[in-house]
C-alpha positions in Angstrom: 84.5 91.1 80.3 83.4 94.5 82.0 85.5 97.5 81.3 85.9 101.0 82.8 83.5 103.6 81.4 84.6 105.9 78.4 86.1 108.9 79.8 87.6 107.1 82.9 91.0 105.5 83.7 92.6 103.1 86.1 96.0 103.9 87.5 98.1 100.8 88.1 101.3 100.3 90.1 103.9 101.5 89.7 102.3 104.5 87.9 100.5 105.2 91.2 103.9 106.2 92.7 104.0 108.9 90.1 100.6 110.2 91.6 102.0 110.4 95.0 104.9 112.2 93.7 103.2 115.0 92.0 100.5 115.2 94.8 103.5 115.7 97.2 105.0 118.5 95.3 101.6 120.4 95.1 101.2 120.1 98.7 104.7 121.3 99.4 104.5 124.2 97.2 101.2 125.2 98.5 102.4 125.2 102.0 105.4 127.5 101.1 102.7 129.9 100.0 100.9 129.3 103.2 97.9 127.7 101.6 95.7 125.3 103.9 94.1 122.2 102.4 90.4 122.0 102.3 88.4 118.9 101.1 84.6 119.4 100.1 81.9 116.5 99.1 82.3 115.0 95.7 78.6 115.7 95.2 76.8 119.0 95.7 73.4 120.4 95.3 72.8 121.2 91.6 71.7 124.7 92.3 75.3 125.4 93.7 76.8 125.0 90.0 73.7 126.4 88.2 73.9 129.6 90.3 77.5 130.1 90.4 78.9 128.3 87.2 76.0 129.7 85.0 73.1 128.4 83.3 74.1 129.0 79.6 77.7 127.5 80.3 78.6 124.1 78.6 79.3 122.6 82.0 75.6 123.2 83.2 73.9 122.7 80.0 75.7 119.6 78.8 78.5 118.4 81.1 77.3 117.9 84.5 76.4 114.3 86.0 73.1 115.2 87.7 70.8 113.0 89.4 67.9 112.9 91.9 68.4 111.1 95.4 65.9 109.0 97.0 64.1 112.0 98.4 64.0 113.6 95.1 66.6 116.6 95.8 68.6 117.6 92.8 72.3 116.7 93.1 75.3 116.8 90.8 78.8 115.3 91.0 81.0 118.2 91.2 82.4 119.5 87.8 85.0 122.0 89.2 86.3 123.0 92.7 85.8 126.7 93.4 82.1 126.8 94.1 82.3 124.1 96.6 85.1 125.7 98.4 83.1 129.1 98.3 80.0 127.2 99.7 82.1 125.6 102.6 83.8 128.8 103.2 80.2 130.5 103.9 78.5 127.5 105.5 81.2 127.2 108.2 81.3 130.8 109.3 84.8 131.7 107.8 83.5 134.6 106.1 83.2 136.4 109.6 86.8 135.4 110.5 90.3 136.9 109.8 90.6 137.4 106.1 92.0 136.8 103.4 92.1 132.8 104.0 94.1 130.8 101.5 93.0 127.0 100.5 94.3 124.4 98.0 92.3 121.3 97.3 92.9 118.3 95.0 90.4 115.6 94.0 88.0 114.1 91.4 86.0 116.4 89.1 83.2 115.2 86.7 82.4 116.5 83.3 80.6 114.7 80.5 82.6 115.9 77.5 84.7 114.4 74.8 87.8 112.7 76.2 91.0 114.6 75.1 94.7 114.2 76.0 95.1 114.6 79.8 91.6 115.2 80.3 88.9 112.7 81.2 85.3 112.8 82.2 86.5 111.9 85.7 89.7 113.8 86.4 91.5 114.8 89.1 92.0 118.4 89.8 94.6 120.6 91.9 93.3 124.3 92.6 94.0 127.1 94.9 91.7 130.1 96.3 92.2 133.1 97.9 89.2 134.5 99.6 88.9 137.8 101.1 91.5 140.0 99.1 90.6 142.3 96.2 94.2 143.2 95.9 96.1 142.8 92.6 98.9 141.5 94.7 96.5 138.1 95.3 96.0 137.8 91.6 99.9 137.8 91.1 100.4 135.6 93.9 98.1 132.5 92.7 99.8 133.2 89.2 103.3 132.8 90.6 102.3 129.7 92.6 101.3 128.1 89.4 104.5 129.0 87.6 106.6 127.8 90.6 104.6 124.6 90.7 105.3 124.1 86.9 109.1 124.9 87.2 109.3 122.5 90.2 107.9 119.7 87.9 110.4 120.5 85.3 108.1 122.3 83.0 110.2 125.4 81.8 109.1 127.8 79.0 105.4 128.3 80.3 103.5 131.0 78.8 101.0 133.2 80.6 98.0 134.4 78.8 96.1 137.1 80.4 92.8 139.3 80.1 90.3 141.0 82.0 86.7 140.7 81.7 85.7 143.6 83.9 82.9 143.8 86.4 79.2 143.5 85.9 78.9 147.3 85.6 81.4 147.8 82.8 80.7 144.5 81.0 77.0 145.3 80.3 78.0 148.0 77.9 80.8 145.7 76.3 78.3 142.9 75.6 76.0 145.2 73.8 79.1 146.2 71.6 80.0 142.4 71.2 76.4 141.5 70.1 76.3 144.4 67.7 79.5 143.3 66.2 78.7 139.5 65.9 75.0 139.7 64.7 75.9 140.3 61.0 78.4 137.2 61.1 75.5 135.0 62.7 76.0 132.4 60.0 79.7 131.8 61.1 78.4 130.8 64.6 77.8 127.2 65.8 74.4 126.4 66.7 75.3 126.8 70.6 76.6 130.2 70.1 73.7 131.4 68.1 71.4 130.4 70.9 73.4 132.0 73.2 74.6 135.3 71.4 71.6 137.6 73.0 71.9 135.8 76.4 75.6 135.9 76.9 77.8 136.6 74.1 81.1 136.3 75.8 80.5 132.3 75.5 81.2 133.1 71.9 84.6 134.3 72.6 85.2 131.0 74.6 84.2 128.6 71.6 86.6 126.5 70.2 84.7 125.9 67.0 86.5 127.2 63.6 83.4 129.3 62.4 83.2 131.0 66.0 86.9 131.6 66.0 86.8 133.3 62.8 83.6 135.5 63.7 85.3 137.0 66.6 88.3 138.3 64.6 88.5 142.0 65.1 85.9 141.9 67.8 85.9 144.8 70.3 88.2 144.1 73.2 87.1 144.1 76.8 90.1 145.9 77.9 88.8 149.0 75.9 85.7 149.0 77.9 86.9 148.6 81.5 85.4 151.0 84.1 87.9 153.2 86.0 88.1 150.8 89.0 88.6 147.6 86.7 91.2 149.4 84.6 93.0 150.8 87.8 93.1 146.8 88.9 94.5 145.8 85.5 97.2 148.3 85.4 98.6 147.5 88.8 98.3 143.9 88.3 100.2 144.0 85.0 102.6 146.5 86.8 103.3 144.0 89.5 103.8 141.2 87.0 106.4 143.4 85.0 108.2 144.4 88.5 108.8 140.7 89.0 110.1 139.9 85.6 107.0 138.0 84.5 106.1 138.5 80.9 102.5 137.8 79.6 100.4 137.7 76.6 97.5 139.7 76.3 94.5 137.5 74.9 91.4 139.7 74.4 89.5 136.4 73.6 90.3 134.7 76.9 87.1 134.6 79.1 87.4 131.3 80.8 84.1 129.2 80.7 82.3 129.9 83.9 80.0 132.9 84.7 81.4 133.8 88.1 84.8 135.4 86.7 85.3 139.0 87.1 88.2 141.1 86.1 91.3 139.0 85.9 91.2 135.8 83.9 94.5 133.9 82.9 95.8 130.7 81.5 99.1 129.2 81.7 100.3 127.2 78.7 103.2 124.8 78.0 103.7 124.5 74.2 105.4 121.2 74.0 102.0 119.6 74.7 100.7 120.6 71.4 97.1 121.7 70.7 96.0 120.6 74.1 98.6 122.6 76.1 96.6 124.7 78.8 98.2 123.5 82.3 96.0 125.9 84.5 93.1 128.3 84.2 91.6 130.6 86.6 91.0 134.2 87.5 89.2 136.6 90.0 85.5 136.0 91.2 84.6 138.9 93.4 80.8 138.1 93.1 80.7 134.4 93.9 80.3 134.7 97.7 77.6 137.1 97.6 75.7 135.0 94.7 75.8 132.5 97.5 73.9 134.6 100.0 77.2 135.8 101.8 78.7 139.5 102.2 80.5 140.9 99.0 83.8 138.9 99.8 86.2 138.8 96.8 88.2 135.8 95.4 90.9 134.6 93.0 92.3 131.3 92.2 93.1 128.5 89.7 92.2 125.1 88.8 95.0 122.5 87.2 94.4 119.3 85.8 96.5 116.6 87.3 96.4 114.0 84.6 97.7 116.7 82.3 100.3 117.8 84.5 101.5 114.2 84.6 101.4 114.1 80.9 103.5 117.2 80.7 106.1 116.0 83.1 106.8 113.2 80.9 107.9 115.7 78.2 109.8 117.9 80.7 113.0 118.1 82.1 112.3 116.4 85.3 110.3 113.3 84.1 108.8 111.4 87.3 110.4 108.1 87.9 108.0 105.3 88.9 109.1 104.0 92.4 109.6 100.3 92.0 112.4 99.4 94.2 112.2 97.9 97.9 114.7 98.2 100.5 114.9 94.6 101.8 113.6 91.5 101.0 113.6 88.9 103.9 113.8 85.0 103.0 113.1 82.7 105.6 113.9 79.1 104.8 114.0 76.3 107.3 112.7 72.8 108.6 111.4 74.4 111.7 108.2 76.4 111.8 109.9 78.9 114.0 112.1 80.2 111.2 109.2 81.4 109.2 107.7 83.0 112.5 111.3 84.8 113.2 111.3 86.0 109.6 107.9 87.4 109.8 108.9 89.1 112.8 111.8 90.9 111.4 109.7 92.0 108.5 107.6 93.7 111.1 110.6 95.4 112.8 112.2 96.7 109.6 108.8 98.2 108.6 108.5 99.9 111.9 112.0 101.1 111.4 110.6 102.7 108.2 112.1 100.5 105.7 110.1 99.3 102.7 110.1 95.7 103.1 108.5 92.4 101.5 108.6 88.6 102.0 107.2 85.5 100.4 104.3 84.2 102.5 104.3 80.9 100.1 107.8 80.2 101.6 109.1 78.9 98.1 112.7 77.6 97.5 115.7 79.9 98.1 116.1 80.3 94.3 112.6 81.3 93.8 112.8 83.9 96.7 115.8 85.5 95.2 114.2 85.8 91.9 111.3 87.4 93.5 113.9 89.9 95.4 115.3 90.6 91.9 111.9 91.3 90.4 111.1 93.9 93.1 114.6 95.5 92.7 115.3 94.9 96.4 118.5 96.7 97.5 119.1 93.7 100.2 118.0 90.4 101.0 117.8 89.3 104.7 118.4 85.6 104.9 116.9 83.3 108.0 117.6 79.6 107.8 118.1 76.8 110.3 121.8 77.9 110.6 121.2 81.4 111.2 118.4 80.8 113.7 120.9 78.5 115.6 123.5 81.1 115.7 121.4 83.9 116.6 122.4 85.9 113.3 120.6 87.1 109.9 122.6 87.0 106.6 122.5 90.2 104.8 123.3 90.1 101.0 123.5 93.2 98.9 121.6 92.6 95.6 123.7 95.1 93.4 127.3 94.5 94.8 126.8 90.7 95.6 128.6 90.8 99.1 127.0 89.2 102.0 127.7 89.0 105.8 126.2 87.7 109.0 124.9 90.2 111.5 123.8 89.5 115.0 120.0 89.5 115.1 119.8 92.1 117.8 121.4 94.7 115.5 120.3 93.7 112.1 117.8 96.2 111.9 120.0 99.1 112.8 122.6 97.7 110.3 120.1 97.5 107.3 118.6 101.0 108.0 122.5 102.3 108.0 123.1 100.2 104.7 120.0 101.5 103.0 120.6 105.3 103.8 124.1 104.9 102.9 125.4 105.8 106.5 127.0 102.1 106.8 129.5 102.6 104.1 
């Protein structure tokens, strides 16, 4: 028997309703912050990620699903969402329009990595981007959006971890200091970090291997090597956070895993998840648009794994309930074929009126259809038999309270709509 590939998962009813709910909340919160939805292709040119994410990152070196198409072009399934948004922003001329522009996206991302709690090789991600603002207020806005979304989903007690990794001008001096500090500790580093030490020492700070974590203890902090502009940005951003009563932890080892980040980097963690407790990761990427051949337009944003958010909500104060109930189950039973046709017509009318409605296409016995209505948690049954058709009525039965009444067929849709919404009581 064929099975889904490792690192992928099927989402089956009724859990699909949980996905619909959380995606709806993400759209609602994004709309309150005036972010517009953007959708980009599932695959892009490989060069897009090599140039922006970084050739020495784990994503590019190990995790990308890359392939050649029939004409030999190098393509890759998207491993993250920011670079495609930046490419679309530039390609469609939005860089020359009113700025800043605020986008949100959600969709599948692909990384060949070890599956872990709430993270799969094919996983769904929600993210936001602000393009065209270098203001620290934009950094704070995306952080606040992430915190508001977590709170909306019942995830109280999140912790904000914050750092600055400066800009290319001040980072070069810091890299030299970091290499100097780590060289005597090379024997503690994993093989990947040994090979990257001279090329990109910041990757060591991001490594989760125990030896590498030990090696960076006491390492110099980027915050002590910021240039005046980056220092001013950091000071203003943290001052804004404090003015809003938002507490944070400064984490000098926080660099994120992508090369396009500059200045602000942050993570939102939720301790009840245990070891894999990061809900949100993001930061500023002021050089990304220029790297793609556009003007020097700054940007800031974050990404959030939807699977992990769903896992977290099960432990939070607002667990999402799978939607399993239907409004009306229509039962059509009669010796005349027109009874079934009239029942099906009623189903269509109820659905057009906005009610969730079902019927039995096999037209089994009354007892079997009532059992089916029970299994579907139907709120009401609408019964049409030979007698009802002859009298021009429909019998309505409350599945929870047991009462039933006959309603004229011309008004049954309105009556059921009122009963379902509670207006008929």
